[in-house]
C-alpha beads as a LAMMPS data file, in Angstrom:
LAMMPS data file: protein, C-alpha beads

295 atoms
294 bonds

1 atom types
1 bond types

-500.0 500.0 xlo xhi
-500.0 500.0 ylo yhi
-500.0 500.0 zlo zhi

Masses

1 110.0

Atoms # bond

1 1 1 -250.410 -334.948 42.676
2 1 1 -249.893 -338.517 41.576
3 1 1 -248.131 -339.415 38.341
4 1 1 -249.096 -342.349 36.106
5 1 1 -246.173 -344.304 37.566
6 1 1 -247.137 -343.706 41.192
7 1 1 -250.752 -344.488 40.329
8 1 1 -249.713 -347.794 38.798
9 1 1 -247.534 -348.576 41.835
10 1 1 -250.448 -347.929 44.190
11 1 1 -252.635 -350.189 42.069
12 1 1 -250.138 -353.036 42.379
13 1 1 -249.973 -352.496 46.141
14 1 1 -253.778 -352.515 46.349
15 1 1 -253.795 -355.796 44.432
16 1 1 -251.944 -357.451 47.331
17 1 1 -254.653 -356.375 49.856
18 1 1 -252.177 -354.712 52.258
19 1 1 -254.629 -354.559 55.176
20 1 1 -254.961 -358.333 55.058
21 1 1 -251.179 -358.710 54.901
22 1 1 -250.756 -356.392 57.878
23 1 1 -252.998 -358.637 59.964
24 1 1 -251.082 -361.742 58.894
25 1 1 -247.713 -360.210 59.740
26 1 1 -248.953 -359.197 63.201
27 1 1 -248.978 -362.904 63.999
28 1 1 -245.580 -363.733 62.467
29 1 1 -243.216 -361.700 64.651
30 1 1 -244.711 -362.788 68.010
31 1 1 -244.513 -366.402 66.837
32 1 1 -240.826 -365.945 66.036
33 1 1 -240.184 -364.465 69.490
34 1 1 -241.953 -367.384 71.148
35 1 1 -240.045 -369.913 69.038
36 1 1 -236.765 -368.243 70.015
37 1 1 -237.861 -367.768 73.659
38 1 1 -236.353 -364.324 73.274
39 1 1 -235.476 -361.842 70.542
40 1 1 -234.613 -363.502 67.213
41 1 1 -231.906 -362.171 64.934
42 1 1 -233.223 -358.896 63.478
43 1 1 -232.169 -359.758 59.941
44 1 1 -234.002 -363.094 60.186
45 1 1 -237.173 -361.280 61.258
46 1 1 -236.888 -358.757 58.412
47 1 1 -236.140 -361.480 55.858
48 1 1 -239.110 -363.556 57.037
49 1 1 -241.447 -360.560 56.893
50 1 1 -240.294 -359.744 53.360
51 1 1 -240.911 -363.310 52.256
52 1 1 -244.253 -363.462 54.049
53 1 1 -245.385 -360.191 52.499
54 1 1 -244.512 -361.416 49.004
55 1 1 -246.238 -364.743 49.649
56 1 1 -249.483 -363.244 50.955
57 1 1 -249.379 -360.568 48.262
58 1 1 -249.094 -363.218 45.559
59 1 1 -252.036 -365.215 46.917
60 1 1 -254.166 -362.074 47.164
61 1 1 -253.194 -360.924 43.671
62 1 1 -254.172 -364.306 42.221
63 1 1 -257.443 -364.016 44.150
64 1 1 -258.146 -360.603 42.605
65 1 1 -257.331 -361.986 39.149
66 1 1 -259.658 -364.976 39.536
67 1 1 -262.478 -363.055 41.234
68 1 1 -262.471 -359.964 39.008
69 1 1 -265.915 -360.910 37.667
70 1 1 -267.550 -360.944 41.094
71 1 1 -265.522 -358.048 42.517
72 1 1 -267.236 -355.679 40.069
73 1 1 -270.654 -356.750 41.389
74 1 1 -269.920 -356.204 45.082
75 1 1 -269.883 -352.721 46.567
76 1 1 -267.119 -353.673 48.998
77 1 1 -264.737 -354.651 46.192
78 1 1 -265.767 -352.387 43.320
79 1 1 -262.689 -350.181 43.717
80 1 1 -260.131 -352.952 43.291
81 1 1 -257.590 -352.291 40.501
82 1 1 -258.942 -354.864 38.036
83 1 1 -262.459 -353.505 38.415
84 1 1 -261.463 -349.864 37.926
85 1 1 -259.175 -350.696 35.014
86 1 1 -256.028 -349.383 36.711
87 1 1 -254.435 -352.753 35.957
88 1 1 -255.143 -355.270 33.227
89 1 1 -255.751 -358.925 33.999
90 1 1 -252.465 -359.784 32.294
91 1 1 -250.580 -357.316 34.480
92 1 1 -252.169 -358.782 37.612
93 1 1 -251.474 -362.345 36.503
94 1 1 -247.795 -361.706 35.755
95 1 1 -247.369 -359.737 38.984
96 1 1 -248.903 -362.539 41.062
97 1 1 -246.557 -365.102 39.515
98 1 1 -243.455 -362.929 39.897
99 1 1 -243.878 -362.098 43.574
100 1 1 -245.035 -365.646 44.347
101 1 1 -241.903 -367.176 42.835
102 1 1 -239.825 -364.449 44.498
103 1 1 -241.305 -365.279 47.919
104 1 1 -240.406 -368.964 47.668
105 1 1 -236.884 -368.324 46.369
106 1 1 -236.241 -365.558 48.894
107 1 1 -237.356 -367.623 51.880
108 1 1 -235.512 -370.702 50.621
109 1 1 -232.211 -368.962 49.931
110 1 1 -232.229 -366.425 52.783
111 1 1 -234.254 -368.110 55.563
112 1 1 -234.659 -371.882 55.100
113 1 1 -236.379 -374.272 52.736
114 1 1 -239.035 -375.402 55.228
115 1 1 -240.276 -371.811 55.472
116 1 1 -240.167 -371.607 51.666
117 1 1 -242.209 -374.802 51.237
118 1 1 -244.775 -373.562 53.739
119 1 1 -244.999 -370.301 51.796
120 1 1 -245.581 -372.221 48.576
121 1 1 -248.211 -374.389 50.279
122 1 1 -250.024 -371.283 51.529
123 1 1 -250.193 -369.761 48.043
124 1 1 -251.329 -372.991 46.392
125 1 1 -253.949 -373.675 49.066
126 1 1 -255.404 -370.162 48.907
127 1 1 -255.528 -370.110 45.105
128 1 1 -256.562 -373.652 44.227
129 1 1 -258.446 -374.909 47.292
130 1 1 -260.100 -371.736 48.589
131 1 1 -260.497 -369.435 45.575
132 1 1 -261.002 -371.919 42.739
133 1 1 -262.530 -374.951 44.459
134 1 1 -264.456 -373.814 47.544
135 1 1 -265.354 -370.134 47.424
136 1 1 -268.163 -370.357 44.870
137 1 1 -269.315 -373.880 45.763
138 1 1 -269.769 -374.253 49.516
139 1 1 -270.675 -372.191 52.595
140 1 1 -267.703 -373.842 54.296
141 1 1 -265.402 -371.811 52.024
142 1 1 -264.125 -369.412 54.655
143 1 1 -263.643 -372.202 57.201
144 1 1 -261.071 -374.010 55.076
145 1 1 -259.752 -370.765 53.631
146 1 1 -258.634 -369.951 57.157
147 1 1 -255.887 -372.548 56.808
148 1 1 -254.052 -370.276 54.365
149 1 1 -254.427 -367.314 56.718
150 1 1 -252.944 -369.351 59.552
151 1 1 -249.812 -370.326 57.620
152 1 1 -247.713 -367.252 58.615
153 1 1 -247.311 -368.607 62.159
154 1 1 -245.907 -371.874 60.793
155 1 1 -243.596 -369.936 58.471
156 1 1 -242.412 -367.763 61.373
157 1 1 -241.796 -370.759 63.626
158 1 1 -239.975 -372.659 60.877
159 1 1 -237.835 -369.596 60.143
160 1 1 -236.469 -369.646 63.696
161 1 1 -236.263 -373.350 64.474
162 1 1 -236.174 -375.090 61.097
163 1 1 -238.970 -377.357 62.337
164 1 1 -242.558 -377.313 63.622
165 1 1 -243.672 -378.100 67.164
166 1 1 -246.947 -378.627 68.989
167 1 1 -246.971 -374.964 70.042
168 1 1 -246.640 -373.861 66.407
169 1 1 -249.579 -376.030 65.366
170 1 1 -251.651 -374.738 68.287
171 1 1 -251.046 -371.154 67.145
172 1 1 -252.098 -372.282 63.669
173 1 1 -255.283 -373.764 65.137
174 1 1 -256.119 -370.564 67.022
175 1 1 -256.052 -368.514 63.798
176 1 1 -257.823 -371.251 61.831
177 1 1 -260.687 -371.281 64.349
178 1 1 -260.656 -367.469 64.650
179 1 1 -261.309 -366.961 60.934
180 1 1 -265.026 -367.974 60.782
181 1 1 -266.230 -365.825 63.733
182 1 1 -264.084 -363.027 62.321
183 1 1 -265.367 -363.215 58.751
184 1 1 -268.993 -364.343 59.073
185 1 1 -270.101 -361.057 60.729
186 1 1 -268.631 -359.233 57.704
187 1 1 -270.562 -361.612 55.467
188 1 1 -273.741 -360.793 57.381
189 1 1 -273.154 -357.099 56.753
190 1 1 -272.606 -357.655 53.015
191 1 1 -275.044 -360.550 52.586
192 1 1 -276.803 -358.965 49.601
193 1 1 -273.491 -358.319 47.839
194 1 1 -272.448 -361.947 48.194
195 1 1 -275.900 -363.108 47.121
196 1 1 -275.792 -360.948 43.988
197 1 1 -272.317 -362.276 43.167
198 1 1 -273.433 -365.878 43.624
199 1 1 -270.990 -366.585 46.450
200 1 1 -272.589 -369.000 48.966
201 1 1 -271.221 -367.484 52.146
202 1 1 -272.880 -369.038 55.190
203 1 1 -275.074 -365.947 55.954
204 1 1 -276.353 -366.073 52.348
205 1 1 -277.522 -369.695 52.382
206 1 1 -278.385 -370.209 56.056
207 1 1 -280.540 -368.372 58.600
208 1 1 -279.171 -365.903 61.138
209 1 1 -279.772 -368.547 63.804
210 1 1 -277.536 -371.100 62.092
211 1 1 -274.808 -368.504 61.519
212 1 1 -274.986 -367.279 65.122
213 1 1 -274.726 -370.826 66.498
214 1 1 -271.708 -371.523 64.281
215 1 1 -270.030 -368.302 65.424
216 1 1 -270.520 -369.251 69.081
217 1 1 -269.179 -372.786 68.531
218 1 1 -266.075 -371.622 66.685
219 1 1 -265.496 -368.918 69.289
220 1 1 -265.500 -371.461 72.119
221 1 1 -263.163 -373.750 70.167
222 1 1 -260.817 -370.844 69.478
223 1 1 -260.698 -369.772 73.130
224 1 1 -260.021 -373.335 74.302
225 1 1 -257.204 -373.608 71.743
226 1 1 -255.680 -370.350 72.967
227 1 1 -255.632 -371.799 76.498
228 1 1 -254.107 -375.083 75.333
229 1 1 -251.123 -373.038 74.167
230 1 1 -250.291 -372.370 77.835
231 1 1 -248.860 -375.857 78.524
232 1 1 -247.657 -376.461 74.961
233 1 1 -245.834 -373.128 74.699
234 1 1 -244.805 -372.938 78.365
235 1 1 -246.609 -369.602 78.622
236 1 1 -246.455 -367.476 81.750
237 1 1 -248.841 -365.338 83.725
238 1 1 -249.057 -362.486 81.185
239 1 1 -250.230 -364.604 78.263
240 1 1 -252.537 -366.589 80.544
241 1 1 -254.204 -363.443 81.838
242 1 1 -254.611 -361.903 78.392
243 1 1 -255.885 -365.144 76.841
244 1 1 -258.502 -365.549 79.575
245 1 1 -259.631 -361.904 79.588
246 1 1 -259.815 -361.473 75.824
247 1 1 -261.351 -364.927 75.442
248 1 1 -264.144 -364.063 77.882
249 1 1 -264.752 -360.813 76.002
250 1 1 -264.929 -362.608 72.635
251 1 1 -267.382 -365.191 73.998
252 1 1 -269.593 -362.426 75.419
253 1 1 -269.601 -360.617 72.060
254 1 1 -270.420 -363.853 70.231
255 1 1 -273.390 -364.424 72.538
256 1 1 -274.480 -360.805 72.031
257 1 1 -274.775 -361.560 68.337
258 1 1 -276.422 -364.916 69.128
259 1 1 -279.107 -363.094 71.151
260 1 1 -280.252 -361.435 67.898
261 1 1 -280.480 -364.727 65.992
262 1 1 -284.258 -364.499 65.494
263 1 1 -284.151 -360.927 64.175
264 1 1 -284.655 -360.334 60.455
265 1 1 -281.339 -358.493 60.464
266 1 1 -278.554 -358.593 63.045
267 1 1 -277.772 -355.119 64.325
268 1 1 -274.152 -354.034 63.815
269 1 1 -272.454 -357.395 63.091
270 1 1 -269.308 -355.400 62.277
271 1 1 -268.805 -354.859 66.006
272 1 1 -267.680 -358.476 66.294
273 1 1 -265.690 -358.236 63.055
274 1 1 -263.638 -355.270 64.276
275 1 1 -263.437 -356.641 67.792
276 1 1 -262.030 -359.916 66.513
277 1 1 -259.097 -358.030 65.007
278 1 1 -258.414 -356.388 68.372
279 1 1 -258.635 -359.808 70.031
280 1 1 -256.070 -361.380 67.725
281 1 1 -253.745 -358.398 68.050
282 1 1 -253.842 -358.404 71.862
283 1 1 -253.420 -362.176 72.029
284 1 1 -250.325 -362.121 69.825
285 1 1 -248.844 -359.125 71.620
286 1 1 -249.064 -361.306 74.727
287 1 1 -247.452 -364.182 72.798
288 1 1 -244.539 -361.832 72.037
289 1 1 -244.138 -360.174 75.425
290 1 1 -244.625 -363.220 77.663
291 1 1 -241.350 -365.015 76.789
292 1 1 -239.444 -361.714 76.987
293 1 1 -240.336 -361.438 80.675
294 1 1 -238.047 -364.427 81.221
295 1 1 -235.425 -363.352 78.659

Bonds

1 1 1 2
2 1 2 3
3 1 3 4
4 1 4 5
5 1 5 6
6 1 6 7
7 1 7 8
8 1 8 9
9 1 9 10
10 1 10 11
11 1 11 12
12 1 12 13
13 1 13 14
14 1 14 15
15 1 15 16
16 1 16 17
17 1 17 18
18 1 18 19
19 1 19 20
20 1 20 21
21 1 21 22
22 1 22 23
23 1 23 24
24 1 24 25
25 1 25 26
26 1 26 27
27 1 27 28
28 1 28 29
29 1 29 30
30 1 30 31
31 1 31 32
32 1 32 33
33 1 33 34
34 1 34 35
35 1 35 36
36 1 36 37
37 1 37 38
38 1 38 39
39 1 39 40
40 1 40 41
41 1 41 42
42 1 42 43
43 1 43 44
44 1 44 45
45 1 45 46
46 1 46 47
47 1 47 48
48 1 48 49
49 1 49 50
50 1 50 51
51 1 51 52
52 1 52 53
53 1 53 54
54 1 54 55
55 1 55 56
56 1 56 57
57 1 57 58
58 1 58 59
59 1 59 60
60 1 60 61
61 1 61 62
62 1 62 63
63 1 63 64
64 1 64 65
65 1 65 66
66 1 66 67
67 1 67 68
68 1 68 69
69 1 69 70
70 1 70 71
71 1 71 72
72 1 72 73
73 1 73 74
74 1 74 75
75 1 75 76
76 1 76 77
77 1 77 78
78 1 78 79
79 1 79 80
80 1 80 81
81 1 81 82
82 1 82 83
83 1 83 84
84 1 84 85
85 1 85 86
86 1 86 87
87 1 87 88
88 1 88 89
89 1 89 90
90 1 90 91
91 1 91 92
92 1 92 93
93 1 93 94
94 1 94 95
95 1 95 96
96 1 96 97
97 1 97 98
98 1 98 99
99 1 99 100
100 1 100 101
101 1 101 102
102 1 102 103
103 1 103 104
104 1 104 105
105 1 105 106
106 1 106 107
107 1 107 108
108 1 108 109
109 1 109 110
110 1 110 111
111 1 111 112
112 1 112 113
113 1 113 114
114 1 114 115
115 1 115 116
116 1 116 117
117 1 117 118
118 1 118 119
119 1 119 120
120 1 120 121
121 1 121 122
122 1 122 123
123 1 123 124
124 1 124 125
125 1 125 126
126 1 126 127
127 1 127 128
128 1 128 129
129 1 129 130
130 1 130 131
131 1 131 132
132 1 132 133
133 1 133 134
134 1 134 135
135 1 135 136
136 1 136 137
137 1 137 138
138 1 138 139
139 1 139 140
140 1 140 141
141 1 141 142
142 1 142 143
143 1 143 144
144 1 144 145
145 1 145 146
146 1 146 147
147 1 147 148
148 1 148 149
149 1 149 150
150 1 150 151
151 1 151 152
152 1 152 153
153 1 153 154
154 1 154 155
155 1 155 156
156 1 156 157
157 1 157 158
158 1 158 159
159 1 159 160
160 1 160 161
161 1 161 162
162 1 162 163
163 1 163 164
164 1 164 165
165 1 165 166
166 1 166 167
167 1 167 168
168 1 168 169
169 1 169 170
170 1 170 171
171 1 171 172
172 1 172 173
173 1 173 174
174 1 174 175
175 1 175 176
176 1 176 177
177 1 177 178
178 1 178 179
179 1 179 180
180 1 180 181
181 1 181 182
182 1 182 183
183 1 183 184
184 1 184 185
185 1 185 186
186 1 186 187
187 1 187 188
188 1 188 189
189 1 189 190
190 1 190 191
191 1 191 192
192 1 192 193
193 1 193 194
194 1 194 195
195 1 195 196
196 1 196 197
197 1 197 198
198 1 198 199
199 1 199 200
200 1 200 201
201 1 201 202
202 1 202 203
203 1 203 204
204 1 204 205
205 1 205 206
206 1 206 207
207 1 207 208
208 1 208 209
209 1 209 210
210 1 210 211
211 1 211 212
212 1 212 213
213 1 213 214
214 1 214 215
215 1 215 216
216 1 216 217
217 1 217 218
218 1 218 219
219 1 219 220
220 1 220 221
221 1 221 222
222 1 222 223
223 1 223 224
224 1 224 225
225 1 225 226
226 1 226 227
227 1 227 228
228 1 228 229
229 1 229 230
230 1 230 231
231 1 231 232
232 1 232 233
233 1 233 234
234 1 234 235
235 1 235 236
236 1 236 237
237 1 237 238
238 1 238 239
239 1 239 240
240 1 240 241
241 1 241 242
242 1 242 243
243 1 243 244
244 1 244 245
245 1 245 246
246 1 246 247
247 1 247 248
248 1 248 249
249 1 249 250
250 1 250 251
251 1 251 252
252 1 252 253
253 1 253 254
254 1 254 255
255 1 255 256
256 1 256 257
257 1 257 258
258 1 258 259
259 1 259 260
260 1 260 261
261 1 261 262
262 1 262 263
263 1 263 264
264 1 264 265
265 1 265 266
266 1 266 267
267 1 267 268
268 1 268 269
269 1 269 270
270 1 270 271
271 1 271 272
272 1 272 273
273 1 273 274
274 1 274 275
275 1 275 276
276 1 276 277
277 1 277 278
278 1 278 279
279 1 279 280
280 1 280 281
281 1 281 282
282 1 282 283
283 1 283 284
284 1 284 285
285 1 285 286
286 1 286 287
287 1 287 288
288 1 288 289
289 1 289 290
290 1 290 291
291 1 291 292
292 1 292 293
293 1 293 294
294 1 294 295
């Protein structure tokens, strides 16, 4: 039986969108292993994950605060803490500021200031560029919003090396290009919710054919970027094999959705949404394991 205190704690955790954070952190540790070309210091990994969690949690909490009006309209978001009344807007606002400042100070003082500045940039970009400027104004919202989601790999690389290399930016590009074919199928599933909320997601304002073509194009660009990491990151046979196999699978799934482009409604677009998560997970497991084979 939950107490008022535990209920409030769970509400604060929900405000950070922990499932989104989990996906972001999946990419951080493998990036750190690749940057180290072996196992990084365990404390450095833990410290970076703490800072990254606070950073992503702050950005997501600000997002919930700003989007409370549309969250109550959409079935997918109607149980968020500000919609249910578990937290007030003031509580969410203060919480977002506190953990955001904490993330920057923690990373700066415990890891390094480049990682801290990248964390700050990620929060500011997600809040001001994606949430406030783009989300309600353009169907390209999620495309540019993907830049914030790709920042954890830069933070992880900077934590280990104190700098950024071509391999780090290529990992960033993979996630940036992965975001649209990951998120647009979800938007197709919840098209009516987004339409009711006045959010111009691409599936709301464009035909299924346009969305399907865009998904295929971004998928090809993502797969090519994942292969370009091979020379830039000096990747071995394991990563190469996984990148090729999972890339082929993703392309096939994108074309499966494309084949339904003339239908009034695409059948089961969530198959690609869930599959894209598996793709990213497998790819970054390979990023982590590949350099350890030569450790």
